[in-house]
Jmol script that loads the backbone (N, CA, C; Angstrom):
load data "model"
ATOM      1  N   UNK A   1      -7.595  10.104 -41.299  1.00  0.00           N
ATOM      2  CA  UNK A   1      -6.872  11.365 -41.495  1.00  0.00           C
ATOM      3  C   UNK A   1      -6.106  11.278 -42.810  1.00  0.00           C
ATOM      4  N   UNK A   2      -6.309  12.261 -43.610  1.00  0.00           N
ATOM      5  CA  UNK A   2      -5.596  12.340 -44.876  1.00  0.00           C
ATOM      6  C   UNK A   2      -4.257  13.041 -44.686  1.00  0.00           C
ATOM      7  N   UNK A   3      -3.242  12.574 -45.414  1.00  0.00           N
ATOM      8  CA  UNK A   3      -1.947  13.246 -45.332  1.00  0.00           C
ATOM      9  C   UNK A   3      -2.042  14.680 -45.836  1.00  0.00           C
ATOM     10  N   UNK A   4      -2.981  14.938 -46.742  1.00  0.00           N
ATOM     11  CA  UNK A   4      -3.114  16.287 -47.293  1.00  0.00           C
ATOM     12  C   UNK A   4      -3.432  17.320 -46.216  1.00  0.00           C
ATOM     13  N   UNK A   5      -4.190  16.942 -45.198  1.00  0.00           N
ATOM     14  CA  UNK A   5      -4.490  17.875 -44.099  1.00  0.00           C
ATOM     15  C   UNK A   5      -3.209  18.249 -43.360  1.00  0.00           C
ATOM     16  N   UNK A   6      -2.351  17.277 -43.148  1.00  0.00           N
ATOM     17  CA  UNK A   6      -1.079  17.529 -42.457  1.00  0.00           C
ATOM     18  C   UNK A   6      -0.184  18.409 -43.321  1.00  0.00           C
ATOM     19  N   UNK A   7      -0.134  18.101 -44.611  1.00  0.00           N
ATOM     20  CA  UNK A   7       0.681  18.892 -45.534  1.00  0.00           C
ATOM     21  C   UNK A   7       0.184  20.336 -45.592  1.00  0.00           C
ATOM     22  N   UNK A   8      -1.118  20.512 -45.633  1.00  0.00           N
ATOM     23  CA  UNK A   8      -1.671  21.873 -45.665  1.00  0.00           C
ATOM     24  C   UNK A   8      -1.344  22.622 -44.376  1.00  0.00           C
ATOM     25  N   UNK A   9      -1.462  21.946 -43.241  1.00  0.00           N
ATOM     26  CA  UNK A   9      -1.133  22.562 -41.957  1.00  0.00           C
ATOM     27  C   UNK A   9       0.326  23.009 -41.957  1.00  0.00           C
ATOM     28  N   UNK A  10       1.220  22.112 -42.419  1.00  0.00           N
ATOM     29  CA  UNK A  10       2.648  22.437 -42.452  1.00  0.00           C
ATOM     30  C   UNK A  10       2.927  23.599 -43.399  1.00  0.00           C
ATOM     31  N   UNK A  11       2.238  23.626 -44.525  1.00  0.00           N
ATOM     32  CA  UNK A  11       2.413  24.718 -45.480  1.00  0.00           C
ATOM     33  C   UNK A  11       1.935  26.035 -44.871  1.00  0.00           C
ATOM     34  N   UNK A  12       0.801  25.996 -44.194  1.00  0.00           N
ATOM     35  CA  UNK A  12       0.269  27.197 -43.537  1.00  0.00           C
ATOM     36  C   UNK A  12       1.251  27.752 -42.499  1.00  0.00           C
ATOM     37  N   UNK A  13       2.029  26.853 -41.885  1.00  0.00           N
ATOM     38  CA  UNK A  13       2.988  27.264 -40.863  1.00  0.00           C
ATOM     39  C   UNK A  13       4.356  27.613 -41.442  1.00  0.00           C
ATOM     40  N   UNK A  14       4.521  27.494 -42.767  1.00  0.00           N
ATOM     41  CA  UNK A  14       5.799  27.813 -43.407  1.00  0.00           C
ATOM     42  C   UNK A  14       6.868  26.759 -43.204  1.00  0.00           C
ATOM     43  N   UNK A  15       6.460  25.518 -42.949  1.00  0.00           N
ATOM     44  CA  UNK A  15       7.421  24.460 -42.647  1.00  0.00           C
ATOM     45  C   UNK A  15       7.966  23.721 -43.865  1.00  0.00           C
ATOM     46  N   UNK A  16       7.354  23.852 -45.021  1.00  0.00           N
ATOM     47  CA  UNK A  16       7.682  22.979 -46.139  1.00  0.00           C
ATOM     48  C   UNK A  16       8.902  23.395 -46.963  1.00  0.00           C
ATOM     49  N   UNK A  17       9.634  24.367 -46.506  1.00  0.00           N
ATOM     50  CA  UNK A  17      10.850  24.796 -47.211  1.00  0.00           C
ATOM     51  C   UNK A  17      11.961  23.773 -46.987  1.00  0.00           C
ATOM     52  N   UNK A  18      12.718  23.488 -48.042  1.00  0.00           N
ATOM     53  CA  UNK A  18      13.773  22.478 -47.947  1.00  0.00           C
ATOM     54  C   UNK A  18      14.823  22.839 -46.894  1.00  0.00           C
ATOM     55  N   UNK A  19      15.043  24.131 -46.681  1.00  0.00           N
ATOM     56  CA  UNK A  19      16.047  24.521 -45.670  1.00  0.00           C
ATOM     57  C   UNK A  19      15.625  24.136 -44.256  1.00  0.00           C
ATOM     58  N   UNK A  20      14.358  23.794 -44.069  1.00  0.00           N
ATOM     59  CA  UNK A  20      13.887  23.337 -42.758  1.00  0.00           C
ATOM     60  C   UNK A  20      14.091  21.838 -42.543  1.00  0.00           C
ATOM     61  N   UNK A  21      14.525  21.115 -43.575  1.00  0.00           N
ATOM     62  CA  UNK A  21      14.638  19.658 -43.486  1.00  0.00           C
ATOM     63  C   UNK A  21      15.577  19.178 -42.367  1.00  0.00           C
ATOM     64  N   UNK A  22      16.749  19.781 -42.151  1.00  0.00           N
ATOM     65  CA  UNK A  22      17.596  19.289 -41.059  1.00  0.00           C
ATOM     66  C   UNK A  22      16.910  19.378 -39.687  1.00  0.00           C
ATOM     67  N   UNK A  23      16.202  20.466 -39.455  1.00  0.00           N
ATOM     68  CA  UNK A  23      15.494  20.608 -38.180  1.00  0.00           C
ATOM     69  C   UNK A  23      14.321  19.625 -38.100  1.00  0.00           C
ATOM     70  N   UNK A  24      13.680  19.372 -39.244  1.00  0.00           N
ATOM     71  CA  UNK A  24      12.573  18.421 -39.256  1.00  0.00           C
ATOM     72  C   UNK A  24      13.081  17.008 -38.989  1.00  0.00           C
ATOM     73  N   UNK A  25      14.235  16.670 -39.535  1.00  0.00           N
ATOM     74  CA  UNK A  25      14.812  15.350 -39.268  1.00  0.00           C
ATOM     75  C   UNK A  25      15.105  15.195 -37.776  1.00  0.00           C
ATOM     76  N   UNK A  26      15.607  16.249 -37.151  1.00  0.00           N
ATOM     77  CA  UNK A  26      15.835  16.206 -35.702  1.00  0.00           C
ATOM     78  C   UNK A  26      14.509  16.017 -34.963  1.00  0.00           C
ATOM     79  N   UNK A  27      13.446  16.635 -35.475  1.00  0.00           N
ATOM     80  CA  UNK A  27      12.124  16.486 -34.852  1.00  0.00           C
ATOM     81  C   UNK A  27      11.630  15.050 -34.983  1.00  0.00           C
ATOM     82  N   UNK A  28      11.879  14.430 -36.129  1.00  0.00           N
ATOM     83  CA  UNK A  28      11.524  13.015 -36.313  1.00  0.00           C
ATOM     84  C   UNK A  28      12.204  12.168 -35.239  1.00  0.00           C
ATOM     85  N   UNK A  29      13.486  12.402 -35.041  1.00  0.00           N
ATOM     86  CA  UNK A  29      14.244  11.630 -34.057  1.00  0.00           C
ATOM     87  C   UNK A  29      13.742  11.897 -32.637  1.00  0.00           C
ATOM     88  N   UNK A  30      13.417  13.139 -32.332  1.00  0.00           N
ATOM     89  CA  UNK A  30      12.873  13.481 -31.014  1.00  0.00           C
ATOM     90  C   UNK A  30      11.566  12.724 -30.755  1.00  0.00           C
ATOM     91  N   UNK A  31      10.679  12.755 -31.738  1.00  0.00           N
ATOM     92  CA  UNK A  31       9.385  12.077 -31.573  1.00  0.00           C
ATOM     93  C   UNK A  31       9.563  10.567 -31.458  1.00  0.00           C
ATOM     94  N   UNK A  32      10.510  10.012 -32.187  1.00  0.00           N
ATOM     95  CA  UNK A  32      10.776   8.580 -32.091  1.00  0.00           C
ATOM     96  C   UNK A  32      11.279   8.216 -30.696  1.00  0.00           C
ATOM     97  N   UNK A  33      12.143   9.059 -30.134  1.00  0.00           N
ATOM     98  CA  UNK A  33      12.621   8.833 -28.777  1.00  0.00           C
ATOM     99  C   UNK A  33      11.497   8.892 -27.757  1.00  0.00           C
ATOM    100  N   UNK A  34      10.605   9.864 -27.908  1.00  0.00           N
ATOM    101  CA  UNK A  34       9.465   9.964 -26.993  1.00  0.00           C
ATOM    102  C   UNK A  34       8.547   8.746 -27.129  1.00  0.00           C
ATOM    103  N   UNK A  35       8.395   8.257 -28.346  1.00  0.00           N
ATOM    104  CA  UNK A  35       7.567   7.074 -28.574  1.00  0.00           C
ATOM    105  C   UNK A  35       8.192   5.855 -27.905  1.00  0.00           C
ATOM    106  N   UNK A  36       9.498   5.724 -28.014  1.00  0.00           N
ATOM    107  CA  UNK A  36      10.188   4.614 -27.356  1.00  0.00           C
ATOM    108  C   UNK A  36      10.004   4.690 -25.842  1.00  0.00           C
ATOM    109  N   UNK A  37      10.094   5.879 -25.295  1.00  0.00           N
ATOM    110  CA  UNK A  37       9.880   6.053 -23.859  1.00  0.00           C
ATOM    111  C   UNK A  37       8.480   5.654 -23.431  1.00  0.00           C
ATOM    112  N   UNK A  38       7.491   6.041 -24.228  1.00  0.00           N
ATOM    113  CA  UNK A  38       6.099   5.676 -23.919  1.00  0.00           C
ATOM    114  C   UNK A  38       5.913   4.166 -23.978  1.00  0.00           C
ATOM    115  N   UNK A  39       6.554   3.528 -24.947  1.00  0.00           N
ATOM    116  CA  UNK A  39       6.470   2.070 -25.063  1.00  0.00           C
ATOM    117  C   UNK A  39       7.070   1.394 -23.830  1.00  0.00           C
ATOM    118  N   UNK A  40       8.241   1.862 -23.437  1.00  0.00           N
ATOM    119  CA  UNK A  40       8.931   1.267 -22.290  1.00  0.00           C
ATOM    120  C   UNK A  40       8.165   1.462 -20.984  1.00  0.00           C
ATOM    121  N   UNK A  41       7.428   2.585 -20.881  1.00  0.00           N
ATOM    122  CA  UNK A  41       6.613   2.846 -19.687  1.00  0.00           C
ATOM    123  C   UNK A  41       5.271   2.133 -19.747  1.00  0.00           C
ATOM    124  N   UNK A  42       4.932   1.593 -20.912  1.00  0.00           N
ATOM    125  CA  UNK A  42       3.642   0.938 -21.067  1.00  0.00           C
ATOM    126  C   UNK A  42       2.482   1.910 -21.096  1.00  0.00           C
ATOM    127  N   UNK A  43       2.748   3.152 -21.471  1.00  0.00           N
ATOM    128  CA  UNK A  43       1.720   4.187 -21.501  1.00  0.00           C
ATOM    129  C   UNK A  43       1.062   4.196 -22.881  1.00  0.00           C
ATOM    130  N   UNK A  44      -0.098   3.560 -22.990  1.00  0.00           N
ATOM    131  CA  UNK A  44      -0.776   3.399 -24.273  1.00  0.00           C
ATOM    132  C   UNK A  44      -1.206   4.738 -24.886  1.00  0.00           C
ATOM    133  N   UNK A  45      -1.661   5.668 -24.069  1.00  0.00           N
ATOM    134  CA  UNK A  45      -2.067   6.977 -24.589  1.00  0.00           C
ATOM    135  C   UNK A  45      -0.876   7.696 -25.211  1.00  0.00           C
ATOM    136  N   UNK A  46       0.234   7.769 -24.482  1.00  0.00           N
ATOM    137  CA  UNK A  46       1.434   8.436 -25.000  1.00  0.00           C
ATOM    138  C   UNK A  46       2.012   7.685 -26.191  1.00  0.00           C
ATOM    139  N   UNK A  47       1.892   6.372 -26.189  1.00  0.00           N
ATOM    140  CA  UNK A  47       2.398   5.569 -27.296  1.00  0.00           C
ATOM    141  C   UNK A  47       1.633   5.878 -28.578  1.00  0.00           C
ATOM    142  N   UNK A  48       0.316   5.890 -28.505  1.00  0.00           N
ATOM    143  CA  UNK A  48      -0.507   6.198 -29.680  1.00  0.00           C
ATOM    144  C   UNK A  48      -0.201   7.612 -30.176  1.00  0.00           C
ATOM    145  N   UNK A  49      -0.114   8.565 -29.258  1.00  0.00           N
ATOM    146  CA  UNK A  49       0.203   9.939 -29.627  1.00  0.00           C
ATOM    147  C   UNK A  49       1.602  10.021 -30.251  1.00  0.00           C
ATOM    148  N   UNK A  50       2.546   9.312 -29.673  1.00  0.00           N
ATOM    149  CA  UNK A  50       3.914   9.328 -30.190  1.00  0.00           C
ATOM    150  C   UNK A  50       4.017   8.749 -31.590  1.00  0.00           C
ATOM    151  N   UNK A  51       3.316   7.657 -31.821  1.00  0.00           N
ATOM    152  CA  UNK A  51       3.313   7.082 -33.168  1.00  0.00           C
ATOM    153  C   UNK A  51       2.723   8.065 -34.166  1.00  0.00           C
ATOM    154  N   UNK A  52       1.633   8.705 -33.777  1.00  0.00           N
ATOM    155  CA  UNK A  52       1.032   9.721 -34.648  1.00  0.00           C
ATOM    156  C   UNK A  52       1.992  10.862 -34.920  1.00  0.00           C
ATOM    157  N   UNK A  53       2.687  11.321 -33.879  1.00  0.00           N
ATOM    158  CA  UNK A  53       3.662  12.401 -34.056  1.00  0.00           C
ATOM    159  C   UNK A  53       4.787  11.972 -35.005  1.00  0.00           C
ATOM    160  N   UNK A  54       5.209  10.718 -34.917  1.00  0.00           N
ATOM    161  CA  UNK A  54       6.237  10.213 -35.835  1.00  0.00           C
ATOM    162  C   UNK A  54       5.737  10.277 -37.272  1.00  0.00           C
ATOM    163  N   UNK A  55       4.507   9.825 -37.495  1.00  0.00           N
ATOM    164  CA  UNK A  55       3.936   9.887 -38.839  1.00  0.00           C
ATOM    165  C   UNK A  55       3.886  11.328 -39.351  1.00  0.00           C
ATOM    166  N   UNK A  56       3.399  12.227 -38.508  1.00  0.00           N
ATOM    167  CA  UNK A  56       3.272  13.636 -38.916  1.00  0.00           C
ATOM    168  C   UNK A  56       4.632  14.210 -39.286  1.00  0.00           C
ATOM    169  N   UNK A  57       5.631  13.993 -38.458  1.00  0.00           N
ATOM    170  CA  UNK A  57       6.949  14.570 -38.738  1.00  0.00           C
ATOM    171  C   UNK A  57       7.564  13.961 -40.000  1.00  0.00           C
ATOM    172  N   UNK A  58       7.321  12.681 -40.243  1.00  0.00           N
ATOM    173  CA  UNK A  58       7.839  12.048 -41.460  1.00  0.00           C
ATOM    174  C   UNK A  58       7.107  12.534 -42.710  1.00  0.00           C
ATOM    175  N   UNK A  59       5.816  12.751 -42.604  1.00  0.00           N
ATOM    176  CA  UNK A  59       5.053  13.289 -43.736  1.00  0.00           C
ATOM    177  C   UNK A  59       5.592  14.669 -44.109  1.00  0.00           C
ATOM    178  N   UNK A  60       5.825  15.505 -43.117  1.00  0.00           N
ATOM    179  CA  UNK A  60       6.356  16.845 -43.379  1.00  0.00           C
ATOM    180  C   UNK A  60       7.754  16.758 -43.971  1.00  0.00           C
ATOM    181  N   UNK A  61       8.606  15.906 -43.426  1.00  0.00           N
ATOM    182  CA  UNK A  61       9.965  15.755 -43.949  1.00  0.00           C
ATOM    183  C   UNK A  61       9.944  15.288 -45.403  1.00  0.00           C
ATOM    184  N   UNK A  62       9.078  14.340 -45.708  1.00  0.00           N
ATOM    185  CA  UNK A  62       9.019  13.853 -47.093  1.00  0.00           C
ATOM    186  C   UNK A  62       8.677  14.997 -48.047  1.00  0.00           C
ATOM    187  N   UNK A  63       7.712  15.835 -47.675  1.00  0.00           N
ATOM    188  CA  UNK A  63       7.336  16.965 -48.530  1.00  0.00           C
ATOM    189  C   UNK A  63       8.460  17.989 -48.638  1.00  0.00           C
ATOM    190  N   UNK A  64       9.163  18.236 -47.546  1.00  0.00           N
ATOM    191  CA  UNK A  64      10.287  19.169 -47.591  1.00  0.00           C
ATOM    192  C   UNK A  64      11.340  18.703 -48.594  1.00  0.00           C
ATOM    193  N   UNK A  65      11.499  17.389 -48.710  1.00  0.00           N
ATOM    194  CA  UNK A  65      12.524  16.820 -49.592  1.00  0.00           C
ATOM    195  C   UNK A  65      12.016  16.550 -51.003  1.00  0.00           C
ATOM    196  N   UNK A  66      10.754  16.918 -51.268  1.00  0.00           N
ATOM    197  CA  UNK A  66      10.221  16.810 -52.614  1.00  0.00           C
ATOM    198  C   UNK A  66       9.535  15.501 -52.961  1.00  0.00           C
ATOM    199  N   UNK A  67       9.195  14.722 -51.947  1.00  0.00           N
ATOM    200  CA  UNK A  67       8.506  13.449 -52.163  1.00  0.00           C
ATOM    201  C   UNK A  67       7.088  13.524 -51.605  1.00  0.00           C
ATOM    202  N   UNK A  68       6.238  12.627 -52.072  1.00  0.00           N
ATOM    203  CA  UNK A  68       4.949  12.461 -51.413  1.00  0.00           C
ATOM    204  C   UNK A  68       5.097  11.312 -50.425  1.00  0.00           C
ATOM    205  N   UNK A  69       4.347  11.344 -49.336  1.00  0.00           N
ATOM    206  CA  UNK A  69       4.404  10.214 -48.403  1.00  0.00           C
ATOM    207  C   UNK A  69       4.062   8.896 -49.101  1.00  0.00           C
ATOM    208  N   UNK A  70       3.121   8.958 -50.026  1.00  0.00           N
ATOM    209  CA  UNK A  70       2.689   7.745 -50.718  1.00  0.00           C
ATOM    210  C   UNK A  70       3.809   7.153 -51.570  1.00  0.00           C
ATOM    211  N   UNK A  71       4.580   7.999 -52.256  1.00  0.00           N
ATOM    212  CA  UNK A  71       5.652   7.443 -53.073  1.00  0.00           C
ATOM    213  C   UNK A  71       6.770   6.873 -52.200  1.00  0.00           C
ATOM    214  N   UNK A  72       6.979   7.442 -51.023  1.00  0.00           N
ATOM    215  CA  UNK A  72       7.967   6.877 -50.095  1.00  0.00           C
ATOM    216  C   UNK A  72       7.524   5.498 -49.615  1.00  0.00           C
ATOM    217  N   UNK A  73       6.243   5.390 -49.259  1.00  0.00           N
ATOM    218  CA  UNK A  73       5.721   4.084 -48.835  1.00  0.00           C
ATOM    219  C   UNK A  73       5.773   3.078 -49.972  1.00  0.00           C
ATOM    220  N   UNK A  74       5.438   3.512 -51.172  1.00  0.00           N
ATOM    221  CA  UNK A  74       5.473   2.620 -52.335  1.00  0.00           C
ATOM    222  C   UNK A  74       6.893   2.124 -52.588  1.00  0.00           C
ATOM    223  N   UNK A  75       7.873   3.014 -52.493  1.00  0.00           N
ATOM    224  CA  UNK A  75       9.265   2.619 -52.699  1.00  0.00           C
ATOM    225  C   UNK A  75       9.698   1.589 -51.658  1.00  0.00           C
ATOM    226  N   UNK A  76       9.300   1.812 -50.409  1.00  0.00           N
ATOM    227  CA  UNK A  76       9.637   0.856 -49.350  1.00  0.00           C
ATOM    228  C   UNK A  76       8.956  -0.485 -49.606  1.00  0.00           C
ATOM    229  N   UNK A  77       7.686  -0.436 -50.008  1.00  0.00           N
ATOM    230  CA  UNK A  77       6.946  -1.670 -50.279  1.00  0.00           C
ATOM    231  C   UNK A  77       7.601  -2.450 -51.412  1.00  0.00           C
ATOM    232  N   UNK A  78       7.971  -1.769 -52.480  1.00  0.00           N
ATOM    233  CA  UNK A  78       8.611  -2.443 -53.610  1.00  0.00           C
ATOM    234  C   UNK A  78       9.918  -3.113 -53.190  1.00  0.00           C
ATOM    235  N   UNK A  79      10.604  -2.516 -52.244  1.00  0.00           N
ATOM    236  CA  UNK A  79      11.863  -3.080 -51.766  1.00  0.00           C
ATOM    237  C   UNK A  79      11.652  -4.325 -50.902  1.00  0.00           C
ATOM    238  N   UNK A  80      10.587  -4.350 -50.100  1.00  0.00           N
ATOM    239  CA  UNK A  80      10.421  -5.456 -49.145  1.00  0.00           C
ATOM    240  C   UNK A  80       9.454  -6.540 -49.578  1.00  0.00           C
ATOM    241  N   UNK A  81       8.578  -6.265 -50.537  1.00  0.00           N
ATOM    242  CA  UNK A  81       7.455  -7.164 -50.815  1.00  0.00           C
ATOM    243  C   UNK A  81       7.860  -8.585 -51.166  1.00  0.00           C
ATOM    244  N   UNK A  82       8.989  -8.777 -51.802  1.00  0.00           N
ATOM    245  CA  UNK A  82       9.402 -10.117 -52.217  1.00  0.00           C
ATOM    246  C   UNK A  82      10.570 -10.662 -51.397  1.00  0.00           C
ATOM    247  N   UNK A  83      10.883 -10.018 -50.297  1.00  0.00           N
ATOM    248  CA  UNK A  83      12.008 -10.475 -49.470  1.00  0.00           C
ATOM    249  C   UNK A  83      11.724 -11.840 -48.880  1.00  0.00           C
ATOM    250  N   UNK A  84      12.746 -12.619 -48.849  1.00  0.00           N
ATOM    251  CA  UNK A  84      12.694 -13.930 -48.205  1.00  0.00           C
ATOM    252  C   UNK A  84      13.579 -13.862 -46.975  1.00  0.00           C
ATOM    253  N   UNK A  85      13.226 -14.638 -45.970  1.00  0.00           N
ATOM    254  CA  UNK A  85      14.018 -14.675 -44.756  1.00  0.00           C
ATOM    255  C   UNK A  85      13.237 -15.334 -43.638  1.00  0.00           C
ATOM    256  N   UNK A  86      13.732 -15.146 -42.434  1.00  0.00           N
ATOM    257  CA  UNK A  86      13.102 -15.749 -41.255  1.00  0.00           C
ATOM    258  C   UNK A  86      13.027 -14.711 -40.140  1.00  0.00           C
ATOM    259  N   UNK A  87      12.099 -14.929 -39.237  1.00  0.00           N
ATOM    260  CA  UNK A  87      11.990 -14.079 -38.054  1.00  0.00           C
ATOM    261  C   UNK A  87      12.590 -14.830 -36.880  1.00  0.00           C
ATOM    262  N   UNK A  88      13.572 -14.200 -36.232  1.00  0.00           N
ATOM    263  CA  UNK A  88      14.211 -14.769 -35.048  1.00  0.00           C
ATOM    264  C   UNK A  88      14.140 -13.760 -33.921  1.00  0.00           C
ATOM    265  N   UNK A  89      13.605 -14.207 -32.806  1.00  0.00           N
ATOM    266  CA  UNK A  89      13.479 -13.345 -31.628  1.00  0.00           C
ATOM    267  C   UNK A  89      12.818 -12.012 -31.961  1.00  0.00           C
ATOM    268  N   UNK A  90      11.811 -12.059 -32.844  1.00  0.00           N
ATOM    269  CA  UNK A  90      11.043 -10.875 -33.167  1.00  0.00           C
ATOM    270  C   UNK A  90      11.656  -9.980 -34.219  1.00  0.00           C
ATOM    271  N   UNK A  91      12.782 -10.380 -34.820  1.00  0.00           N
ATOM    272  CA  UNK A  91      13.444  -9.584 -35.842  1.00  0.00           C
ATOM    273  C   UNK A  91      13.477 -10.358 -37.152  1.00  0.00           C
ATOM    274  N   UNK A  92      13.031  -9.744 -38.246  1.00  0.00           N
ATOM    275  CA  UNK A  92      13.089 -10.375 -39.565  1.00  0.00           C
ATOM    276  C   UNK A  92      14.501 -10.261 -40.102  1.00  0.00           C
ATOM    277  N   UNK A  93      15.058 -11.390 -40.476  1.00  0.00           N
ATOM    278  CA  UNK A  93      16.414 -11.444 -41.036  1.00  0.00           C
ATOM    279  C   UNK A  93      16.281 -11.891 -42.484  1.00  0.00           C
ATOM    280  N   UNK A  94      16.615 -10.966 -43.393  1.00  0.00           N
ATOM    281  CA  UNK A  94      16.469 -11.286 -44.806  1.00  0.00           C
ATOM    282  C   UNK A  94      17.613 -12.174 -45.277  1.00  0.00           C
ATOM    283  N   UNK A  95      17.313 -12.963 -46.299  1.00  0.00           N
ATOM    284  CA  UNK A  95      18.354 -13.830 -46.912  1.00  0.00           C
ATOM    285  C   UNK A  95      19.316 -12.993 -47.710  1.00  0.00           C
TER     286      UNK A  95
END
end "model"
wireframe off; spacefill off
backbone 0.3
color backbone group
């Protein structure tokens, strides 16, 4: 799935206006909560759907704020790629 299909869908629905960003951020949080619930229930179908919904809502939010999803991922990658640290109890702790 290309992000462009999601962006076009959101544009067709009139969602890409910056004034919609606060509501979109709330939608991101809602989908993340539903994904956490699916994980805790062990429901693989709902978990996969929830993760997808999180991606979709974040892609739309990035466009509303004037970024491309790819540049957001690139910025995150540049920040973490050279991090040093250790993983303890499943959590990476940077130096």
